[in-house]
VOBA-1610 file (N, C-alpha, C; in pm, whole numbers, padded with zeros to 5 digits, always signed):
BEGIN
Met-01300-03138-00575Met-01271-03038-00471Met-01338-02905-00508Ile-01388-02836-00407Ile-01453-02707-00430Ile-01349-02608-00481Pro-01379-02534-00588Pro-01282-02437-00641Pro-01242-02334-00535Lys-01114-02297-00537Lys-01062-02201-00442Lys-01107-02060-00478Ile-01150-01986-00377Ile-01176-01843-00392Ile-01063-01770-00321Trp-00984-01696-00397Trp-00868-01628-00343Trp-00905-01490-00289Leu-00823-01442-00199Leu-00846-01310-00142Leu-00836-01201-00247Ser-00727-01206-00327Ser-00705-01103-00429Ser-00599-01154-00526Ser-00643-01222-00629Ser-00548-01282-00723Ser-00527-01191-00845Pro-00417-01210-00918Pro-00393-01129-01038Pro-00508-01142-01139His-00534-01034-01210His-00642-01032-01308His-00589-00973-01438Met-00555-01062-01530Met-00500-01019-01658Met-00613-00985-01756Ser-00585-00893-01845Ser-00684-00851-01944Ser-00660-00913-02081Gly-00538-00962-02104Gly-00499-01011-02235Gly-00411-00910-02307Lys-00425-00782-02273Lys-00344-00679-02335Lys-00198-00686-02289Glu-00178-00742-02170Glu-00043-00752-02116Glu+00047-00835-02206Phe-00009-00941-02264Phe+00072-01031-02345Phe+00127-00961-02469Glu+00053-00865-02522Glu+00101-00793-02640Glu+00230-00717-02609Tyr+00233-00654-02491Tyr+00354-00581-02452Tyr+00468-00677-02421Val+00438-00786-02352Val+00543-00883-02320Val+00598-00946-02447Lys+00509-00978-02541Lys+00554-01035-02668Lys+00644-00937-02743Glu+00608-00809-02736Glu+00692-00708-02801Glu+00832-00706-02740Ala+00838-00722-02608Ala+00969-00725-02541Ala+01051-00844-02592Phe+00988-00959-02610Phe+01059-01076-02661Phe+01096-01058-02809Asp+01002-01007-02886Asp+01027-00992-03030Asp+01141-00895-03058Thr+01155-00793-02973Thr+01261-00694-02992Thr+01385-00723-02909Asn+01380-00835-02835Asn+01491-00879-02750Asn+01523-00781-02637Trp+01421-00705-02591Trp+01439-00617-02476Trp+01408-00697-02349Ile+01492-00795-02321Ile+01474-00878-02202Ile+01566-00830-02091Ala+01655-00739-02125Ala+01744-00680-02025Ala+01661-00605-01921Pro+01723-00575-01805Pro+01646-00511-01697Pro+01574-00384-01738Leu+01634-00303-01826Leu+01571-00179-01866Leu+01532-00185-02013Gly+01447-00091-02054Gly+01402-00088-02192Gly+01284+00004-02210Pro+01227+00009-02329Pro+01121+00106-02358Pro+00994+00086-02277His+00965-00039-02235His+00844-00059-02155His+00859+00004-02016Val+00979+00004-01962Val+01001+00068-01832Val+00973+00217-01844Asn+01029+00279-01947Asn+01004+00422-01970Asn+00855+00449-01991Gly+00793+00364-02072Gly+00650+00383-02102Gly+00563+00363-01979Phe+00597+00264-01898Phe+00519+00237-01777Phe+00531+00353-01678Glu+00651+00406-01663Glu+00669+00522-01575Glu+00585+00639-01621Leu+00580+00662-01751Leu+00500+00771-01805Leu+00351+00744-01785Asp+00310+00618-01806Asp+00168+00582-01786Asp+00124+00612-01643Val+00206+00572-01547Val+00171+00590-01407Val+00171+00739-01370Ala+00273+00810-01416Ala+00281+00954-01386Ala+00162+01029-01445Thr+00121+00993-01565Thr+00006+01056-01629Thr-00121+01029-01551Arg-00136+00906-01503Arg-00255+00871-01427Arg-00260+00948-01295Leu-00146+00962-01229Leu-00143+01031-01100Leu-00164+01181-01115Gly-00111+01239-01222Gly-00124+01383-01244Gly-00036+01462-01148Glu-00069+01588-01129Glu+00002+01678-01037Glu+00147+01702-01078Gly+00182+01669-01204Gly+00318+01693-01251Gly+00423+01606-01186Val+00383+01489-01134Val+00480+01404-01065Val+00566+01326-01164His+00676+01273-01113His+00765+01186-01188His+00772+01052-01116Val+00801+00946-01191Val+00791+00810-01137Val+00913+00729-01176Ala+00966+00653-01081Ala+01072+00555-01106Ala+01015+00416-01080Ala+01016+00330-01181Ala+00967+00193-01168Ala+01075+00106-01106Leu+01038+00035-01000Leu+01135-00040-00921Leu+01089-00184-00900Ser+01173-00262-00835Ser+01146-00404-00817Ser+01038-00432-00714Ala+01010-00337-00625Ala+00909-00357-00520Ala+00877-00224-00455Gly+00761-00217-00391Gly+00729-00100-00313Gly+00824-00082-00196Thr+00871-00194-00141Thr+00969-00188-00031Thr+01096-00118-00076Ala+01141-00150-00198Ala+01260-00084-00253Ala+01236+00065-00267Ala+01117+00103-00309Ala+01084+00245-00325Ala+01092+00317-00190Leu+01036+00257-00088Leu+01039+00318+00045Leu+01182+00329+00096His+01262+00227+00074His+01402+00230+00116His+01476+00347+00050Leu+01457+00364-00080Leu+01526+00471-00151Leu+01474+00609-00111Ala+01348+00618-00073Ala+01295+00744-00022Ala+01364+00782+00109Leu+01378+00686+00197Leu+01444+00713+00325Leu+01590+00754+00305Ile+01657+00689+00213Ile+01797+00724+00183Ile+01806+00869+00137Gln+01714+00910+00048Gln+01720+01045-00007Gln+01677+01151+00095Leu+01608+01109+00199Leu+01574+01202+00307Leu+01682+01204+00414Gly+01790+01133+00390Gly+01904+01139+00480Gly+01890+01059+00607Val+01800+00959+00609Val+01781+00877+00728Val+01904+00787+00747Gln+01961+00794+00867Gln+02084+00720+00897Gln+02071+00646+01029Tyr+02178+00577+01064Tyr+02182+00497+01187Tyr+02148+00585+01309Gly+02056+00536+01390Gly+02019+00606+01512Gly+01910+00710+01496Asp+01875+00748+01372Asp+01766+00842+01350Asp+01632+00777+01384Glu+01531+00860+01400Glu+01397+00809+01426Glu+01304+00845+01310Val+01218+00751+01274Val+01120+00770+01168Val+00983+00729+01222Ile+00887+00820+01215Ile+00751+00789+01260Ile+00679+00709+01152Cys+00612+00603+01195Cys+00544+00514+01101Cys+00409+00472+01157Gln+00311+00465+01071Gln+00181+00412+01110Gln+00197+00269+01159Ser+00136+00236+01272Ser+00150+00102+01328Ser+00064+00000+01254Met-00056+00040+01215Met-00148-00050+01147Met-00110-00056+00999Thr-00026-00152+00964Thr+00023-00164+00827Thr+00095-00296+00810Phe+00134-00326+00689Phe+00217-00442+00659Phe+00361-00410+00698Ser+00439-00512+00729Ser+00575-00491+00779Ser+00665-00419+00679Ala+00632-00425+00550Ala+00714-00358+00449Ala+00717-00207+00467Ser+00619-00152+00539Ser+00620-00008+00566Ser+00727+00028+00668Ala+00760-00066+00755Ala+00852-00038+00865Ala+00992-00096+00844Asn+01002-00208+00773Asn+01132-00275+00760Asn+01242-00185+00702Pro+01215-00103+00599Pro+01322-00020+00545Pro+01381+00079+00646Ile+01304+00114+00747Ile+01359+00200+00854Ile+01476+00127+00920Lys+01456-00001+00946Lys+01561-00081+01008Lys+01678-00105+00912Tyr+01648-00112+00781Tyr+01758-00128+00684Tyr+01862-00018+00704Gln+01814+00101+00737Gln+01902+00217+00754Gln+01961+00228+00895Gly+01929+00130+00980Gly+01977+00136+01116Gly+01904+00238+01200Ala+01791+00285+01150Ala+01711+00385+01221Ala+01609+00316+01312Val+01538+00396+01389Val+01443+00345+01488Val+01302+00385+01447Pro+01212+00288+01428Pro+01073+00325+01401Pro+01003+00373+01529Val+00918+00473+01513Val+00833+00521+01622Val+00689+00504+01572Phe+00614+00415+01634Phe+00484+00378+01579Phe+00372+00463+01638Val+00274+00494+01550Val+00161+00578+01585Val+00032+00503+01557Asp-00064+00516+01645Asp-00192+00446+01640Asp-00279+00495+01523Ser-00386+00423+01500Ser-00485+00459+01398Ser-00599+00539+01460Glu-00675+00606+01374Glu-00803+00665+01415Glu-00915+00580+01355Pro-01035+00585+01414Pro-01140+00489+01375Pro-01211+00519+01244Asp-01193+00637+01187Asp-01268+00671+01066Asp-01210+00607+00941Thr-01079+00621+00922Thr-01014+00565+00803Thr-00923+00447+00836Trp-00901+00423+00966Trp-00810+00320+01017Trp-00663+00355+00992Asn-00638+00477+00949Asn-00503+00521+00920Asn-00447+00606+01033Met-00331+00666+01013Met-00261+00738+01118Met-00348+00843+01186Asp-00347+00840+01318Asp-00423+00936+01398Asp-00343+01066+01408Pro-00393+01176+01353Pro-00318+01303+01358Pro-00287+01349+01500Glu-00378+01325+01594Glu-00354+01366+01732Glu-00243+01284+01795Ala-00242+01154+01770Ala-00135+01069+01822Ala-00002+01104+01755Leu-00009+01144+01628Leu+00112+01188+01558Leu+00173+01310+01628Arg+00090+01407+01660Arg+00138+01527+01729Arg+00198+01490+01865Glu+00128+01404+01937Glu+00178+01359+02068Glu+00316+01294+02054Ala+00331+01210+01952Ala+00459+01141+01930Ala+00570+01241+01902Ile+00543+01338+01815Ile+00647+01435+01778Ile+00689+01518+01899Leu+00590+01565+01974Leu+00622+01648+02089Leu+00704+01570+02193Asp+00670+01445+02212Asp+00744+01365+02309Asp+00886+01336+02261Arg+00901+01309+02131Arg+01037+01284+02079Arg+01121+01411+02088Phe+01057+01526+02061Phe+01128+01654+02077Phe+01177+01671+02220Ser+01091+01637+02316Ser+01126+01654+02457Ser+01244+01566+02497Arg+01269+01462+02418Arg+01380+01371+02444Arg+01502+01405+02358Gly+01495+01521+02293Gly+01607+01564+02212Gly+01615+01498+02076Lys+01503+01441+02030Lys+01500+01371+01902Lys+01399+01437+01808Lys+01444+01475+01689Lys+01351+01521+01587Lys+01339+01412+01482Pro+01220+01353+01463Pro+01202+01249+01362Pro+01242+01299+01223Lys+01307+01212+01147Lys+01355+01249+01014Lys+01247+01238+00907Ala+01141+01160+00932Ala+01035+01142+00832Ala+00911+01085+00899Ile+00798+01101+00831Ile+00671+01043+00872Ile+00622+00954+00758Ile+00593+00828+00789Ile+00538+00734+00689Ile+00391+00711+00721Val+00304+00764+00636Val+00160+00746+00652Val+00113+00648+00544Val+00022+00558+00581Val-00023+00451+00492Val-00171+00472+00460His-00209+00445+00335His-00350+00448+00295His-00400+00303+00292Leu-00447+00256+00407Leu-00482+00115+00423Leu-00597+00072+00335Tyr-00578-00044+00271Tyr-00684-00109+00195Tyr-00746-00017+00089Gly-00669+00086+00048Gly-00715+00178-00054Gly-00789+00298+00000Met-00797+00313+00134Met-00869+00426+00194Met-00772+00539+00224Pro-00792+00657+00167Pro-00702+00769+00196Pro-00702+00805+00345Ala-00584+00842+00394Ala-00572+00888+00532Ala-00625+01031+00545Lys-00629+01082+00667Lys-00672+01220+00692Lys-00556+01314+00658Leu-00538+01335+00530Leu-00417+01402+00481Leu-00406+01547+00523Asp-00515+01620+00524Asp-00508+01761+00563Asp-00448+01776+00702Glu-00500+01698+00797Glu-00454+01708+00935Glu-00310+01659+00950Ile-00278+01549+00886Ile-00144+01491+00898Ile-00040+01583+00835Leu-00069+01635+00717Leu+00025+01725+00651Leu+00041+01855+00727Ala-00064+01901+00793Ala-00054+02023+00873Ala+00042+02003+00990Val+00033+01887+01056Val+00125+01857+01166Val+00268+01847+01113Ala+00285+01779+01002Ala+00419+01763+00944Ala+00479+01898+00907Lys+00398+01986+00850Lys+00447+02119+00812Lys+00484+02200+00935Glu+00403+02191+01039Glu+00430+02266+01162Glu+00567+02232+01220Phe+00601+02105+01216Phe+00727+02061+01276Phe+00838+02039+01172Glu+00807+02071+01045Glu+00905+02063+00936Glu+00965+01923+00924Ile+00876+01825+00912Ile+00917+01686+00896Ile+00861+01636+00762Pro+00945+01582+00675Pro+00895+01534+00546Pro+00804+01413+00561Val+00714+01398+00463Val+00613+01291+00465Val+00634+01197+00347Ile+00631+01068+00376Ile+00629+00964+00274Ile+00491+00900+00277Glu+00423+00901+00164Glu+00292+00836+00154Glu+00310+00693+00105Asp+00276+00597+00188Asp+00275+00458+00145Asp+00137+00432+00083Ala+00132+00447-00049Ala+00008+00424-00123Ala+00012+00290-00195Ala+00084+00193-00136Ala+00100+00062-00198Ala-00034-00004-00228Glu-00133+00021-00142Glu-00264-00041-00158Glu-00366+00053-00221Ala-00322+00173-00260Ala-00420+00279-00289Ala-00408+00340-00429Leu-00350+00270-00524Leu-00346+00324-00660Leu-00488+00344-00711Gly-00518+00464-00756Gly-00653+00495-00805Gly-00741+00561-00701Ala-00700+00559-00575Ala-00774+00629-00470Ala-00742+00778-00476Thr-00836+00860-00430Thr-00814+01005-00431Thr-00863+01067-00300Tyr-00803+01181-00268Tyr-00848+01263-00156Tyr-00874+01403-00210Lys-00997+01448-00198Lys-01040+01575-00253Lys-01005+01585-00402Gly-01023+01475-00472Gly-01003+01469-00615Gly-00859+01454-00661Arg-00767+01443-00567Arg-00624+01433-00600Arg-00572+01295-00563Ala-00489+01238-00650Ala-00444+01100-00633Ala-00359+01084-00508Thr-00385+00978-00433Thr-00297+00942-00323Thr-00160+00908-00379Gly-00058+00940-00301Gly+00079+00922-00347Gly+00140+01048-00403Thr+00059+01156-00418Thr+00110+01282-00475Thr+00112+01395-00373Phe+00077+01368-00248Phe+00070+01473-00146Phe+00200+01491-00071Gly+00270+01383-00045Gly+00389+01389+00038Gly+00513+01427-00040Asp+00626+01429+00030Asp+00755+01453-00036Asp+00787+01338-00131Phe+00748+01217-00092Phe+00759+01099-00177Phe+00631+01018-00165Gly+00599+00943-00270Gly+00490+00848-00267Gly+00540+00710-00306Ile+00479+00608-00249Ile+00519+00469-00274Ile+00400+00395-00336Leu+00427+00319-00442Leu+00326+00232-00503Leu+00376+00089-00505Ser+00284-00006-00504Ser+00319-00147-00517Ser+00240-00210-00630Phe+00308-00299-00703Phe+00244-00375-00811Phe+00264-00524-00787Asn+00262-00561-00659Asn+00272-00702-00621Asn+00154-00780-00681Gly+00164-00912-00681Gly+00063-00995-00747Gly-00077-00982-00692Asn-00090-00935-00567Asn-00224-00925-00507Asn-00283-00785-00514Lys-00211-00691-00574Lys-00259-00553-00575Lys-00364-00531-00685Ile-00418-00409-00689Ile-00530-00382-00779Ile-00489-00398-00925Ile-00364-00364-00958Ile-00300-00407-01082Ile-00162-00458-01046Thr-00103-00539-01132Thr+00023-00603-01096Thr+00122-00601-01212Thr+00250-00607-01176Thr+00357-00631-01273Thr+00426-00762-01238Ser+00354-00850-01170Ser+00404-00974-01111Ser+00470-00940-00978Gly+00581-00871-00982Gly+00641-00810-00864Gly+00689-00674-00908Gly+00678-00575-00823Gly+00724-00443-00864Gly+00666-00334-00778Gly+00720-00215-00795Gly+00672-00099-00722Gly+00721+00026-00790Ala+00697+00141-00729Ala+00740+00267-00789Ala+00757+00372-00680Leu+00849+00463-00705Leu+00867+00580-00621Leu+00816+00701-00697Val+00741+00786-00630Val+00677+00902-00690Val+00731+01028-00622Ala+00762+01130-00700Ala+00806+01258-00644Ala+00776+01370-00742Lys+00762+01491-00690Lys+00739+01606-00778Lys+00870+01656-00840Asp+00980+01636-00770Asp+01111+01684-00814Asp+01175+01581-00906Glu+01190+01614-01032Glu+01247+01520-01128Glu+01389+01479-01091Arg+01461+01569-01028Arg+01599+01537-00988Arg+01601+01421-00888Gln+01503+01418-00800Gln+01497+01308-00703Gln+01469+01175-00773Ile+01384+01178-00874Ile+01353+01054-00946Ile+01474+01010-01030Lys+01545+01103-01089Lys+01666+01067-01162Lys+01769+01005-01067His+01779+01061-00946His+01873+01006-00849His+01826+00868-00801Thr+01695+00850-00791Thr+01639+00719-00756Thr+01681+00615-00859Arg+01666+00649-00985Arg+01705+00555-01091Arg+01854+00523-01085Phe+01935+00624-01054Phe+02079+00604-01040Phe+02110+00507-00926Leu+02051+00531-00811Leu+02076+00443-00695Leu+02024+00302-00721Ala+01913+00292-00794Ala+01849+00162-00817Ala+01921+00077-00920Thr+02014+00135-00993Thr+02092+00060-01093Thr+02238+00055-01049Gln+02260+00022-00922Gln+02392+00001-00863Gln+02477+00127-00856Ala+02414+00244-00876Ala+02485+00373-00862Ala+02614+00375-00943Arg+02601+00336-01066Arg+02719+00336-01154Arg+02745+00476-01207Asp+02866+00525-01188Asp+02903+00657-01236Asp+02914+00660-01388Ala+02909+00783-01444Ala+02924+00799-01589Ala+03072+00784-01625Ala+03111+00662-01656Ala+03250+00632-01693Ala+03249+00510-01784Pro+03351+00494-01869Pro+03354+00378-01959Pro+03376+00247-01885His+03430+00255-01763His+03451+00137-01681His+03350+00140-01566Tyr+03349+00035-01488Tyr+03257+00031-01373Tyr+03318+00107-01257Gln+03260+00224-01231Gln+03308+00310-01123Gln+03190+00350-01037His+03211+00349-00905His+03100+00374-00812His+03146+00468-00702Ser+03076+00581-00689Ser+03105+00677-00582Ser+03000+00672-00472His+02895+00595-00492His+02789+00580-00393His+02754+00431-00380Val+02697+00395-00267Val+02643+00260-00252Val+02515+00251-00335Gly+02508+00151-00420Gly+02391+00135-00506Gly+02314+00009-00474Tyr+02202-00008-00545Tyr+02111-00120-00519Tyr+02060-00175-00651Asn+02027-00302-00652Asn+01971-00366-00770Asn+01819-00365-00758Tyr+01760-00245-00774Tyr+01619-00224-00743Tyr+01534-00188-00865Arg+01587-00193-00984Arg+01510-00147-01100Arg+01414-00255-01149Met+01300-00212-01203Met+01203-00303-01263Met+01253-00351-01399Ser+01221-00476-01434Ser+01262-00528-01564Ser+01168-00482-01675Asn+01217-00483-01796Asn+01138-00442-01911Asn+01020-00536-01934Val+01038-00666-01904Val+00929-00762-01922Val+00816-00734-01821Cys+00854-00715-01694Cys+00752-00685-01593Cys+00681-00553-01623Ala+00756-00456-01672Ala+00696-00327-01707Ala+00596-00344-01821Gly+00622-00439-01910Gly+00526-00468-02017Gly+00393-00515-01961Ile+00399-00602-01860Ile+00276-00644-01793Ile+00205-00523-01735Gly+00283-00435-01672Gly+00224-00316-01611Gly+00157-00225-01711Arg+00215-00212-01829Arg+00153-00124-01929Arg+00016-00177-01971Gly+00007-00309-01986Gly-00123-00367-02017Gly-00223-00350-01904Gln-00175-00363-01781Gln-00261-00347-01664Gln-00311-00203-01648Met-00225-00107-01680Met-00266+00034-01667Met-00384+00066-01758Glu-00396-00004-01869Glu-00505+00020-01962Glu-00640-00020-01904Val-00639-00108-01802Val-00766-00155-01744Val-00779-00113-01597Leu-00694-00022-01550Leu-00698+00017-01409Leu-00835+00070-01369Thr-00894+00157-01449Thr-01026+00212-01414Thr-01130+00102-01401Asp-01125+00004-01492Asp-01218-00109-01484Asp-01197-00188-01355Arg-01072-00206-01318Arg-01042-00283-01196Arg-01093-00210-01071Ile-01076-00079-01069Ile-01127+00000-00955Ile-01279-00010-00949Asp-01343+00007-01064Asp-01489+00001-01069Asp-01539-00134-01017Arg-01471-00241-01055Arg-01514-00374-01012Arg-01494-00394-00862Arg-01382-00347-00808Arg-01359-00361-00664Arg-01464-00284-00585Arg-01501-00168-00632Arg-01604-00089-00564Arg-01741-00156-00578Glu-01764-00221-00690Glu-01889-00295-00710Glu-01897-00413-00614Ile-01785-00483-00596Ile-01780-00595-00501Ile-01806-00546-00360Asn-01750-00432-00325Asn-01772-00374-00194Asn-01921-00346-00172Arg-01985-00292-00273Arg-02129-00265-00262Arg-02208-00394-00247Tyr-02168-00498-00317Tyr-02237-00627-00307Tyr-02233-00678-00164Tyr-02114-00677-00104Tyr-02100-00726+00033Tyr-02185-00643+00129Arg-02183-00513+00114Arg-02262-00428+00203Arg-02411-00462+00196Asp-02459-00482+00076Asp-02601-00512+00058Asp-02634-00652+00110Ala-02547-00749+00081Ala-02575-00887+00118Ala-02566-00911+00268Leu-02483-00834+00338Leu-02460-00858+00480Leu-02522-00752+00571Lys-02601-00662+00514Lys-02650-00547+00590Lys-02744-00586+00703Lys-02808-00701+00696Lys-02902-00741+00800Lys-02836-00818+00914Leu-02707-00844+00903Leu-02638-00920+01007Leu-02589-00826+01116Asp-02630-00852+01239Asp-02590-00768+01351Asp-02440-00777+01374Gly-02381-00663+01405Gly-02241-00663+01447Gly-02140-00658+01336Ile-02182-00651+01210Ile-02087-00639+01099Ile-02090-00496+01047Thr-01975-00431+01048Thr-01961-00297+00992Thr-01845-00296+00894Phe-01848-00201+00802Phe-01750-00193+00695Phe-01664-00068+00709Leu-01538-00077+00664Leu-01457+00043+00646Leu-01521+00126+00536Ser-01557+00249+00569Ser-01634+00332+00475Ser-01567+00467+00455Glu-01593+00528+00341Glu-01541+00662+00313Glu-01607+00761+00408Pro-01528+00836+00487Pro-01586+00926+00587Pro-01670+01039+00528Ser-01636+01083+00407Ser-01711+01191+00343Ser-01684+01185+00193Ala-01743+01280+00121Ala-01723+01285-00023Ala-01581+01323-00062Asp-01501+01368+00035Asp-01360+01400+00007Asp-01278+01275-00020Tyr-01327+01161+00028Tyr-01251+01036+00022Tyr-01306+00947-00089Phe-01215+00900-00175Phe-01253+00802-00277Phe-01157+00685-00264Ser-01209+00572-00216Ser-01127+00452-00197Ser-01135+00362-00320Asn-01024+00297-00350Asn-01031+00196-00457Asn-01086+00064-00403Phe-01107+00057-00270Phe-01154-00065-00204Phe-01077-00186-00254Trp-00945-00172-00251Trp-00858-00285-00290Trp-00905-00413-00221Leu-00927-00405-00091Leu-00990-00516-00020Leu-01112-00462+00054Thr-01220-00538+00052Thr-01334-00506+00135Thr-01307-00562+00275Thr-01318-00475+00375Thr-01284-00513+00512Thr-01401-00488+00604Ile-01416-00579+00701Ile-01526-00569+00795Ile-01474-00578+00938Leu-01554-00525+01032Leu-01534-00548+01174Leu-01650-00633+01224Val-01619-00731+01307Val-01719-00823+01360Val-01729-00804+01510Asp-01844-00756+01556Asp-01866-00730+01698Asp-02002-00789+01737His-02000-00917+01768His-02123-00991+01795His-02098-01086+01912Pro-02195-01105+02001Pro-02170-01189+02119Pro-02147-01337+02087Lys-02194-01384+01972Lys-02185-01527+01942Lys-02102-01560+01818Val-02065-01457+01741Val-01987-01480+01618Val-01865-01388+01621Thr-01749-01445+01602Thr-01626-01365+01602Thr-01566-01358+01462Arg-01469-01269+01448Arg-01394-01263+01323Arg-01332-01398+01290Glu-01278-01465+01392Glu-01213-01592+01369Glu-01312-01701+01332Asp-01431-01695+01385Asp-01536-01790+01344Asp-01563-01779+01195Ile-01573-01656+01147Ile-01599-01635+01004Ile-01482-01681+00921Arg-01361-01646+00962Arg-01243-01684+00884Arg-01231-01836+00872Leu-01250-01908+00982Leu-01238-02053+00979Leu-01350-02119+00900Ala-01471-02063+00910Ala-01583-02117+00833Ala-01558-02100+00683Leu-01505-01986+00643Leu-01472-01965+00503Leu-01360-02058+00459Glu-01262-02077+00545Glu-01150-02166+00512Glu-01198-02309+00487Glu-01295-02354+00565Glu-01352-02487+00545Glu-01416-02501+00408Glu-01462-02389+00351Glu-01525-02389+00219Glu-01424-02354+00108Asn-01296-02360+00140Asn-01189-02329+00043Asn-01197-02185-00005Ile-01229-02095+00089Ile-01238-01952+00062Ile-01133-01881+00146Glu-01047-01805+00081Glu-00942-01733+00153Glu-00993-01599+00204Ser-00974-01577+00333Ser-00994-01445+00393Ser-00873-01421+00482Arg-00864-01303+00544Arg-00743-01274+00621Arg-00775-01171+00729Pro-00720-01191+00850Pro-00734-01084+00951Pro-00669-00956+00901Leu-00710-00844+00957Leu-00644-00718+00925Leu-00497-00727+00967Trp-00418-00630+00918Trp-00277-00629+00953Trp-00259-00626+01104Lys-00169-00711+01153Lys-00134-00705+01295Lys-00045-00583+01315Pro-00084-00491+01404Pro-00007-00367+01419Pro+00140-00393+01447Met+00223-00303+01396Met+00367-00321+01408Met+00413-00316+01553His+00347-00236+01637His+00393-00229+01776His+00360-00357+01853Met+00281-00447+01793Met+00251-00576+01854Met+00339-00688+01800Gln+00424-00656+01702Gln+00507-00757+01639Gln+00632-00784+01724Pro+00672-00910+01738Pro+00791-00942+01818Pro+00917-00867+01773Val+00932-00849+01642Val+01053-00785+01592Val+01062-00638+01631Phe+00949-00577+01664Phe+00947-00435+01702Phe+00899-00415+01846Ser+00919-00514+01931Ser+00864-00510+02067Ser+00927-00403+02156Asp+01043-00353+02116Asp+01116-00260+02203Asp+01117-00117+02151Val+01026-00082+02058Val+01029+00052+02000Val+00910+00133+02053Pro+00918+00267+02048Pro+00811+00350+02103Pro+00679+00338+02025Phe+00569+00355+02097Phe+00435+00356+02037Phe+00353+00465+02104Tyr+00274+00537+02022Tyr+00190+00646+02074Tyr+00047+00625+02026Gly-00046+00639+02120Gly-00187+00624+02088Gly-00258+00546+02195Asn-00369+00488+02159Asn-00449+00411+02253Asn-00452+00263+02211Ile-00569+00210+02185Ile-00580+00070+02145Ile-00665+00055+02019Val-00674+00161+01939Val-00758+00155+01819Val-00707+00046+01725Ala-00577+00048+01693Ala-00522-00051+01601Ala-00537-00192+01656Glu-00517-00207+01787Glu-00529-00340+01848Glu-00672-00393+01835Lys-00770-00306+01856Lys-00909-00348+01843Lys-00945-00380+01699Leu-00892-00303+01606Leu-00916-00332+01465Leu-00862-00470+01429Phe-00742-00500+01476Phe-00682-00631+01449Phe-00766-00743+01512Glu-00814-00720+01631Glu-00891-00822+01703Glu-01022-00855+01632Lys-01086-00753+01574Lys-01220-00772+01520Lys-01228-00769+01367Gly-01117-00735+01299Gly-01124-00709+01156Gly-01092-00827+01067Leu-01156-00829+00950Leu-01136-00936+00852Leu-01142-00879+00712Cys-01052-00927+00624Cys-01054-00892+00482Cys-01127-01001+00406Leu-01225-00963+00327Leu-01303-01058+00248Leu-01246-01069+00107Pro-01269-01182+00039Pro-01223-01195-00100Pro-01273-01079-00185Ser-01179-01014-00256Ser-01213-00888-00323Ser-01157-00877-00463Gly-01098-00982-00516Gly-01037-00976-00648Gly-01135-00935-00756Ser-01088-00853-00849Ser-01176-00804-00955Ser-01219-00914-01052Asn-01156-01030-01044Asn-01195-01142-01131Asn-01298-01233-01066Leu-01345-01200-00946Leu-01451-01279-00884Leu-01583-01254-00956Val-01664-01357-00964Val-01794-01345-01029Val-01904-01355-00923Gly-02028-01335-00969Gly-02139-01333-00876Gly-02151-01459-00792Gly-02130-01575-00854Gly-02139-01700-00780Gly-02036-01711-00669Asp-01917-01656-00693Asp-01812-01657-00590Asp-01855-01574-00470Leu-01905-01456-00498Leu-01945-01367-00389Leu-02064-01424-00312Glu-02152-01491-00382Glu-02267-01555-00317Glu-02221-01667-00224Arg-02120-01743-00266Arg-02063-01848-00180Arg-02010-01789-00050Val-01940-01676-00062Val-01882-01611+00055Val-01992-01565+00150Thr-02086-01490+00099Thr-02187-01430+00186Thr-02282-01535+00244Asn-02316-01638+00166Asn-02404-01743+00218Asn-02339-01817+00334Arg-02207-01839+00323Arg-02139-01909+00432Arg-02135-01823+00559Ile-02117-01694+00542Ile-02118-01604+00658Ile-02256-01602+00722Lys-02358-01595+00640Lys-02496-01587+00692Lys-02531-01712+00773Arg-02480-01828+00732Arg-02513-01953+00803Arg-02455-01957+00944Leu-02359-01874+00972Leu-02301-01869+01106Leu-02390-01797+01207Tyr-02476-01713+01155Tyr-02555-01629+01245Tyr-02683-01700+01293Pro-02710-01687+01421Pro-02830-01754+01478Pro-02959-01693+01424
//
């Protein structure tokens, strides 16, 4: 059987095992331990800007705890980018709140600042002030942060940056995840680095991160017995998983460099094919980690689905872009603002295999199969 080429599989360096072995040797198999502390410090140091970090079980957990700390409750409204994975929107529903979805703009494929303003003004006219704005940095590409943050400041609405796909990306030299009131990271198995499963909440206020850790460990009060004055959650990262993360952090720069190299390979190999365009950095202000290389296919005889199925026949995994949240059955009855940018991206967009462990022969298999489709 032809070897499988995965979209984005974990890429271990070997250093991870040293940390995991240390956890076993010292019997720190309990949920918390020195690797959790060390991993939080590693991530905070990498991000800079004086931020603090809480290591959690998933990026979804981080987003949920951010919404809780922003006071989001039943019946509140939270603005969310429509073009994203469902984990960006689901925690809104956890709180009994209502998502209000906003379209993308064509440059970064992220939240459209003009549609954001339109959404806020319309919600205001209905007597509703959104409690938060969730902006996503899709596929490692920073959003138009200056414009989005300006709108948020004008209307005094806090911002949560979903940087789950964007660790290592920067906007004007500053790490994504450090601009908003809170930042979200993911270390799922398909991300640029992984802790197997895991995520993190980022904030400038250390008190918020301390409260995050409190809520994430079942909100146990300081007492000799089990006493609880708040609803808590079992959201903390384990010491073993954090050990994997510490090893991964040591090779993060290498992983980013490789993903960007793969992106360049695809651009060069497919540049002569009509109708294929790439998500690109709009200017020197944007530095993408290119977690996934993504293309749009606009050709009279070849579609995105033609390419996806042809690759699948060759045991090569690819994936359509995220189906916008306002098109999802579970969110069919919630407000949406914008045009059809996100819908068109979904219709024409495809994610190509982008794992940092892919070799030249793998990439050649992908591009040769795509080329054979073209007349």
